[in-house]
N, C-alpha and C positions, 0 to 999 in steps of 0.2 A: 948900297949893299942890302938894305932892308927890302927894297922893292924886288931886287934880284932873288932874295931868299923866299919871298912870298910867291913869286912866279914859279920858282923851282918846286916848292911844295905843291902848288896847284897842278903842275905837270905830273908829279909823282902820284898824287892822289887820283888824278884822272886815269893814268895808266893802270893803277891797281884796280880801280872800279871797272874799267873796261875789260881787264883780264878776268875779274870775278864774274862780270856780267856774261862773258862768253862761255865760262865754264859751268854755269849753273844748269839746273835741270832743263830738259828740252821744253820747247814752247808747245802748249796745247792749241790745236786748231779748233776754232768754233765758228760754225755758220750761224746766220741769223735765224734760220728755221729751227736749228737745234736749240738755240737760246730761247726762242719762243716756246718750244715744247717743254723745256725745263721749267720755265716760269709758270706755265699753265699748271704744271703738276706740283709746284712747290711754293709759289708765292703765297704768303700767309693772308694778305689782305684779300686776294682774289678767292682763295679757298674759303674764307669766312663767308663771302657772298654765296658761294656754291652750297655750303652747308645750311644756309638759311632757307633754301628752297624746299627741303623736306617737310618742315612744319606746314608751309603753305600748301604743298601738295596733299598732305594728309587732311588739312582743313577742308579742301575741296572734296576729297573722298568722303569725309564724314558728313558734310552738308548734303551731298548727293544721296548717300545711303539713308540719311534721316528723311529725305524727301520721298523716296520711293520704297523704302522697306521699313517694317516695324522693328522695334528693339525686342530682344528676347532675353529672358532670365530664368534662373532656377533658384528657388528658395527652399530651405529645409528647416525642420525644427524637431525638438525632442522634449517630451514632458514626462516626468516621473513622480509618482506619489506612493509613499510607503503604506504598508497594510496597517489597519487599526483594529484592535480587539473590541468586542462588544462591551458595553457598559450600561449600568442602571443609574439613571439620573432622575432624582425626585420621583421615583416609582415608575419611570418610563424606561423601557428596554431599548438601548441604542445598538442596532445590529453591527456586527463586525464587517469591515470592508476589506477586500483583498488588495494587494498591491496593484498599482496601475502604471503602465508604461505606454507611451504613444510616440511614434516617429512619423513624420509626414514630409512629403516632397511635392513641390508645386512647380509646374512649368507655366510661364505666362508670356504673352505677347502684348506689346503696347505700341500704339501709333497715334501721332498727332499731326494734323495738317492745318497750316495757317498761311497767311500771306508772308509772314516772317520766314517761313521755311524756304519759300522761293527766293526771297530777298537775300537770305543767308548764302544760298548757293551762288547767286550772282556775285555777291560780295567776295566770296572765297575764290571764284574764278578770276575776278579782277585782281585780287591780291596775288594769286599765283602768276598771272601775267606780269604784274609789277615786279615780282621776284625774278622772273626770267629776264626782264629788261634790266634789272639791277646787275644781274650776272653779265649780261651783254655789255653794259656800260663799264663794269669793272674790267672785263676782258679787253675792251677797246683801250681803256686807260693803261692797262698793263702792257698791251702790245706796243702802243705808241711810246710809252716810257722806255721799254726795252729797246725799241728801235733808236730812240734818241740817245740812250746810253751807248748802244752799239756804235752809233755814228760818232759819239764823243770819243770812244776808244779808237776808232779809225782816224779821227782827227789828231788825237794825241800821238798816235804812232807816226802819222805823216809829219807832225811837227818835230818828233824825235829824229826821224830820218833827215829832215831838212836841217835840224841842228847839227847832225853829223856832217852834212854837206858844208855847213858854215865853218865847222872846225877844220875841214880840209882846205877850205878857202883861206882861213886865217893862217894855217900852216904854210900855204903857198906864199902868202904875203911875208911871213917870217923868214922863209927860205930866201925870198927875193931880197929882203932887207939885209940879211946876213951875207948874201953873195955880193951885194953892192958895197957893203962895209969891208969885206975881205979884199976887194980890188981897189979900195980907196975912193969909191964914188959915193959912199954914204957915211952916216955917222952912227955912233953907238946909241945916240938918242933914238934914231929910227929903229934900231934893233930892239931896244927896250920897249918902245911903244908897240911894236909888233908882237913882242912877247906878252905884254899885258893884254893886248887884244886877243891873242891866242888863248890865254888863261881865262879870259871872260867867256869866250866861246866854249871852252871846256866845261866851265861851270853851268852854262846854259844847257849844254848837252846832258849833264847829270840831272839837272832839274827837269828836263823834258822826259828823260827816261823814268824818273820818279813819278811824273804826272801820268805816264802810261800805266804804271802799277796802280796808282790811285783810281784811275778810270776803270781798271779791271775790278777792283774791289767794289766800286759803285755799281757796276753792271751786275755783279753776283749778288748784291743786296736785292736787286729787283728779281733776280732769278730765284731767290729764296733758298739758296744752298751756299755752303762755305766756298770761298774762292780757293783755287789750288795754291799750294805753297811750293816754291815761290809763285807770286801771281803773274806768271808769264803766259799770256793768252794772245793768240794771233787770230783776229777776225778774218775770215776767208772771203766774205762777200764784199763786193764793190758796187757802187751805184753810179750810173752815168749821169752826166749833166745834160739834160735836154730841155728845150724850151717848153714850159708848161702849156698844155693844151686845154686847160680847164676853163670853164665859163663860170663867172661869179654867180650869176642868177641861177644857173643850173645847180651849182653846189649848194646854194642856200635852200633851194627847193628840195634837193635830196636830203639835206640835213634835217629839214622840218618833217620829213617823212620817216627817216631812218635813224636819227640820233637816239641812242638807247636811253640816255638820261631823260630826254624829253618824252619818249614813249613810256618810261616808267612813271613819270608824273601824270601823264594822261591816263594810264591804267589806274592809278590811285584816285584820280578824279572820277573815273568810271565806278570804282568801288564806293566812292562817296555817294554817287547817284543811287546805287543799290541800297546804301544805308538809309538814304532819305525814303526810298520806297518801303523799306522795312519799317521805318517809323510810322509812315502813313498806314501800313497794313494792320496796325494795332486797332484800327477802327473796324476791321472786318471780323466776321465770326471765325472761330476755330473749331475744328472737329477733333474729338478724342475717341479712340476705340481701344478696348482692352479685351483680351480673351485668355483663357487658361484652363488647365486641368491639373489633377494631382492624384496622389495615392497616400493612404495612411496605413501604418502597421501598429496594431494595438495588442497589448498583453495585459490581461486582467486576471490576477491570480494565476491559475494554471491554464487559463484559456487564452489562446492567441488566435488572432484573425487579422485579415487586412481588407481594406475597402478602397475602391476607386472613387475618387471624387468626380462628379459630373463636370462636363465642360460648362464654362460660363462665358458669356459675351456681353459687353456693355458698350453702348454708344452714347456719346454726349455732344452737344453743341453749345458753345458759350459765346455770348456777345457782350463785350464790356460796354457799359453805359456811362458811368461816372468814375473817374479815377483821380480826382483832385487835380486835374490839369497836368497829370504826369505825361500823357501823350503829347500835349502841346509843347511841353518843355523839351522832350526828346526830339520832336520834329524841328523845333527851333535850333537845337544843337546840330542836328544833321544838316540842315540847310546852311548854317554858318560854316560848317566844315567843308561842305561842297563849294560854297562861294570862295572860301580861302584857297582851295585847290584850283578853282577856275582861274583865280588871279595868279597862282603859282605857274599854271600852264602858260598864261600870257607872258609872265616874266621870263620864263625859260625860253619861250619862242623868241623874244626880243634878244635874249642873251645869245642864243644860237645864231641868230642872224648877224649880230655884231661880231661874234667870235669868228664865224666863217669868213665874213667880209674882211676883217682885220688880218686873218691868217692868209687869205688869198692875196691881199695887197703886199703883205710881208714877203710872200713867196716871189711875186713878180719883181719886187725891189731886189731881193737876194739874187735872182737870176740876172738882172741887169748889172748888178754890182760886179759879178764875176767878169763880165766883158771889160769893165773899167780896170779891174785889178790885173787882168791879163796884160793890158797895155802898159800899166804902171810897172809891172814886174819886168816886162821886156825893156822898157826904157831904163830902169834901174840897172839891169844886168848889162846893158850896153854902156851905160855910164861907168860901171865898174871895170869893164874891159878896157875902156879908153883910159881911165885913171891908172889902171895897172900898167898899160903900155907906156903911158907918159912917165910913170915912175921908173919903169925899166930902163928907158933911154935917158933918164936924168932931167926931163923937162917938167916933172911934177913932183910934189912933196909927198911924204908919208902921210901927212895929215889929210891931204886931198884923197889919197887912196883909201885910208881908213874910213873917212866920211862916206866915200862912195860904197865901201863894203857894208857899212851900217845901213845905208839907205837901201841897198839891194837886199840885205837880210830882212829889213822891215817890210819891204814890198813882197818878198817871198812868203813871210808869215801871214801877212794880210791877205794874200791870194788864197792860201790854204784855208784861212778862216772863212773867206767868202764862199769857197766851194762847199764847205761843210755846213755853213749857215743856210745854204740853199737846201741841202738834204734835211736839216733839222726843221726848216720851214715847211717842207712837205709833210713831215711827221706831225707837226703842230696842226696843219690843215686837216690831216686825217683824224686827229683827235677832236677837232672842232666839228667835223662832219659826222664822225662816229663810225666811219667805214674806211677800210684800206683803199687807197687810190692808185697804188702801183705794186 
């Protein structure tokens, strides 16, 4: 009685959930390109890298302007002195002085040229290139992550569709068990076992549909926008399973040239070289030049006049001789930083090689696995058909039939996993290479 009550409630809850699921808001259709566009416009992590480019760009503009143009400035001042009356101090007459007011305005140019000026511009250019590569790397990570989540959503929906197919199969088995019982060829035990199996399939369908909603939420986290309510999204793109035509050595060579993360580290290593040059340039002389002119407005008593200050130009050349080994210290620091980045480049190259090779091997294995799972699924489906027919004619048991159905269900689920593992392996290979491959 208790088992019958549990099964009854499972059936009722499943029917209620199915009716509610069908009556909810319409499903939103979402293509992969649309998802990628939304992510590029809204993903917070990616936009953080994009915003970091502006300071690097202005740094290059600033260092270029300082190299080729002087700085300019305007200074002004005002001086006032109150009038003083005449006095006799110790027999001496101190004449009276009128009030005094003076305003002045000066325009000046200043220019300095040194080896550091050239090094700073090279350093800023390398840093800007590194920022661009950081953005490219963040975009690659974003695109591959969105693709993987999009594929996860496709897989979850395929699993939900298959779970619904399993429910239909379980219902057929239950109908068959009830029909045999009604004509006296089966037992109530067979019916109860079929009912429990049907209830288990119903629960699996509910969980599969819940997993679809969860994958929608995960996808929209990458997109950087809130998921629709309710989270019913239908991915419209599909991906064919074709034999990979990639060459491992070619992929490794492509990644060593195009991987954005590796290129960003190389750009920073180039910036470190410019930093070393800047440190050594402190041994070179530097040139300073200044020029300017101005005008003053003066009021003394009741008399006012203004005068133009003449142009002035000054040139200077400086050559440092002894600085308590400060330059040696800075050169040592710059060389150490460059060597550290050299090793970072080597480390990243090894990592890229390993990641691409591993991703390639995983893709080939995933592709071969699909063929094996196709055969397994066909064999399991055939075994289920035979077991169903044997039970129908009375030569097989309900246990044999249910075992065959479970085996067929597992083979179907494993086949779906294999297909989408293949697609996710391609996305992982794209991430390792740093470029889209299909």
